[in-house]
N, C-alpha and C positions, 0 to 999 in steps of 0.2 A: 716863753716863760715870762719875759719882761712885759709883753703886751697883756698877758693874762693877769699878772700881778697889778698892772695899772688899772685894768678893768675892775678887778676886785676892790681896789682902793677907791676908785671913783664911785662905785655902787655902795660903798660902805660896808662891804662884807669882810674886809680885811683891814687891820690897823696895826701900826707899829708901836702903839702906846704901851703895850704889855712889856716890850723890851726896853723902851725908853724910861719906863718907871722903875726899872731895876736900879738900885743905888750903885751897883758895881759895874754898870755898863761902860762907863768911861775909863775906869781902871782896867777892865778887860780889853777894851779897844787899845789902850796904851800898851799893855803887855803883849797883845797880839802883834801889833806893829813892830815893837822892839824885837821880840823873839823871831818873827819871820824875817825881818830885815837883816838881823845879825846872822841868822842861819843861812840866808842867801849869800851874803858876803863871804862867809867862811866856806861855803860849798864851792863858790867860784874860785876863791884863792887856793884853798887846799886841794880841791878836786882837780884844778888846772895843773898845778905843779906835780901832784902825785900821778895824774894820768899821763903827763908828759914823761915822767921818770919811768913808769911801767911800760910805756910804748917804746922807749929807747933801750930799755934793758928788760926784755921779757923774761919772767921767772914764774914758774908754776906756783911755788909756795907763797910768793908775794900776792899773786892773784887770789889764792885761797884765803889768805889772811885778810885781804880787803873785803872779800865777799862773806866773811864769817858772820857779820851782823845780820846778813840776809839768810844764811843757812840756819842760824839759831834765832828763832823769833825772840824779839826783845821782851815780849810779854812773859816768856817762859823763864827768863833770867832776871826779871825785875826785882825779885827779892835780893839777889846777890848784888845787883847794881845799887839798890837802896843802902845795903850794908857798906859797900865801897864808898858811897857818897857820905855816909855817916863818918867813916874814918877820915875823909877829907874835909869834914865839917861844912859841907855845902848842900845838904838836903833842904827841902822846903825853901830854896832860894832860886833866884833867877838863873844863876850860873848852872845850877843842877839841871834845870829844865832845858837850857840851851844845849848842855852836853848831851842829853838824851835825844833831843831833836836832831842834833848833828849826827848822832850815832845811826839813826834810822834813815838819814838822807844822803850822807857823804858817800856810801858805796855806789849808789846810782850815779852820782856826779862823776866819781872817778872812772867808772866804766864808760860813761858817755864821752868824756874827754879822751880817755885812752883809745877808744875805737876811732874817734875822729883823728887823733894824731897818727894812728896806724895807717889811715887812708892818705895822709899827706906825704909829700916828697921827703924822703929821709935826708936829702942833701941840703935842705934849707939852711941849717946853721952854718954849714961850710960855705955856701954861696954868700951869705951875709958877711961872714968873716973875710971872704975873698975881696969884697968891696969895702973893707974897713968899717963895717957896721958893728955897732955894739949890741949887747944882749937886749938892752932896752929898745933899740931900733927894731930888732928881730921880733920882739913880742908885740910892740905897739903897731908897727907898720906892716908886718908880714902875717904873724899868727892871728892877731885880733880880727882882721877882716875875714880870714878863713874860718874862724871859730864863732862867727856871729850866730849862726843857726844853733850850734851846740850850746852856746851861752843862754840863748832864749829857752831852749829845751830844759836845761838845768834849772833855770829860774822858775819856770812854770811847774816842773815836777816837784821841786823843793817846796814851793808855795802850797801846792795841793797836799803833799804829805804832811807838812808842818801844821797846816790848818786843820787837818783831819785827825790829829792825835788828841784823843780824849783821855783814854785810860792811863797812858804813861804820864801825860801832863798832870792829871789829877793825883796820881800816885806819887810821883817824884816831887811835884810841887806842894803836896800835902794840903791842897785846897787853898793855899795862901797866894798862889800865882794864878789868878783867873785869866782865862782867855775867852774869846768869842765862842769857841767850840765848847768849852766846859760850861759856859753860861747858857748856850742854846741847847745843849744836849737834853736836859730835862724837858724842854719844850718839844723836842723831836719825838718824845715818848707820849705826847699828849694825844688824846682821842679827838681833839678839835682839828679838823683838816686845815683850817685857815691859819692857825698858829703854826702847825707843821710846815705849811707852804711858806709862810713868812720867814721861818727859821732857815729853811733850805735856801730861799732867795737871798737872805743876808749873807750866808756863807759863800754862795756862788758869786755874789757881787764883790765880796772882799777878794776872792781869788782873781776875778777879772780885773779889778782895780790894780792889784799888785802886778799882774801880767802886763797890762797896758802901760803902767808906769815904767817898768823895767825895759819893755820894748821901745818906749819913747827915749829912754836914756841911752840904750844901745844904738839906736838910729842916729841920735844927735852926736854921740861919740864917734860913730862911723863917719859922719859928714865932716867932723873936725879933723879926724885922721886923714881922710881923703883930700881935704883942702890943703893939708901940709905936705902932701906928696909932690 
C-alpha cells in the first residue's frame, strides 16, 4: 500500500491537499493524539492492575461485570450514556470522549493482562518477598519483562479501536471534539477512489506510527531495566 501510494503521488493521481486545506486538520490531529495517548496510558495502568487482581482472585461475577461493555454494544446504550454524561456536566467535552473510548477498550486490555497473569507462576510474589524485594521491584524487574508482548498487544489493539471510533466520538463529542477519523469519514464515502485511498492510508499511517512509537518506548525501557539487573 505504501509503494502504491508513493506511485500515485509521483504520477500526480493522488494528493494530500484536500485534507491539508481543511481548517480543522491540526485541531483534529491534536485531539486524536491526546485521546489515543491518554486512552493507551489508562488501558495499561487500569488493565494491568485489574487483570492482576482478577487472575489472583478468580470470580465469575467479576468477569461478567468486566465483559459487560462487550456484551452490550455501546451504540445501543449511547442515549443512556449521553444522559448520564449530561448529569455529570461533561458531554461535548474531551473528558466525555475519553470516557467512552476507555469504555470500549478497557475490557480487552483487562482480559489480555488477566490471561497473561494466569500463565505466569503464581509464586512470583512470594519469591520476591523471600528475597526481601519490594512490590516496585516485583513489577519493574519481574513482571514488566514478562509482560512485554502483552503490553504491545494492548497498545496496538487500543490504538486501532480508539482511532476507528467514529459514531460514538461524534455523538458524545457533539461535533466539538474533532478527530482524524471524524474528519476523514466523509471522504471515505466519496466516489473518488484516490480520495478514499488517501484517507485509508492516513488512518493506517497513524496507527502504525503509534504502534512503532510505543514499541520503541517499551524496547528502550526493557534495555534500561535489563541494565539495572
